[in-house]
C-alpha positions in Angstrom: 53.2 -13.6 14.0 50.0 -12.4 15.4 46.7 -13.5 14.3 43.2 -12.8 15.3 39.9 -14.2 14.1 36.8 -11.8 13.7 33.2 -12.2 12.7 30.9 -9.6 11.1 27.3 -8.9 11.9 26.4 -11.2 8.9 28.4 -14.0 10.2 31.3 -13.6 7.8 34.7 -14.9 9.3 37.6 -12.6 8.9 41.3 -13.5 9.7 43.8 -10.7 10.2 47.5 -11.3 10.6 50.5 -9.1 11.5 53.7 -10.8 10.6 56.9 -10.6 12.8 59.0 -7.4 12.3 61.7 -7.6 9.9 64.4 -5.2 8.6 63.4 -3.2 5.5 65.6 -1.1 3.3 65.9 1.7 5.8 63.4 0.9 8.6 61.6 -2.0 9.9 58.4 -3.5 8.6 55.5 -5.8 9.3 52.9 -6.9 7.0 49.2 -6.5 7.8 47.1 -9.1 6.0 43.4 -9.8 6.0 41.4 -12.7 4.5 37.6 -12.6 4.3 36.9 -9.0 3.8 35.2 -7.8 0.6 38.8 -6.5 -0.3 41.5 -8.7 1.1 44.8 -7.0 1.6 48.5 -7.5 2.3 50.3 -4.3 3.1 53.6 -3.4 4.6 53.6 -1.2 7.6 56.9 0.7 8.4 58.4 1.9 11.6 61.7 3.2 12.8 62.1 -0.2 14.7 60.1 -3.3 15.0 58.2 -2.1 18.0 56.9 1.0 16.1 56.0 -1.1 13.1 53.7 -3.4 15.2 52.3 -0.3 17.0 51.2 1.3 13.7 49.9 -1.9 12.4 47.7 -2.2 15.6 46.5 1.4 15.2 45.4 0.7 11.7 43.8 -2.5 12.7 41.7 -0.6 15.2 40.5 1.7 12.4 39.7 -1.4 10.2 37.8 -3.0 13.1 35.7 0.1 13.5 35.0 0.6 9.8 34.2 -3.0 9.0 32.3 -3.8 12.2 34.6 -6.6 13.1 33.9 -8.4 16.4 35.6 -11.2 18.3 33.7 -14.5 18.1 31.6 -15.5 21.0 32.7 -18.5 23.0 
C-alpha cells in the first residue's frame, strides 16, 4: 500500500492511498482512495497487470493534485 499526506492552501489535510495490486475478474486492480477532500472517493483502477494499474492510478493522482491544489506538507 502506498500512502501520501497532502495539505491544501487553506490548511486542509488530505490523505491519498493506492492499495497493493490484486487480481480482478480479468485484469488487475488497485484502489485509489482519498480522505479529506470535499468529495472523498474510493475507486478501482484497472490495468493489464499490477504495474499498469499502479501507473494509471499515479497518473490520475497527478491530475487530482493539480485540480485540487494539493501540496506536500512542509517539514
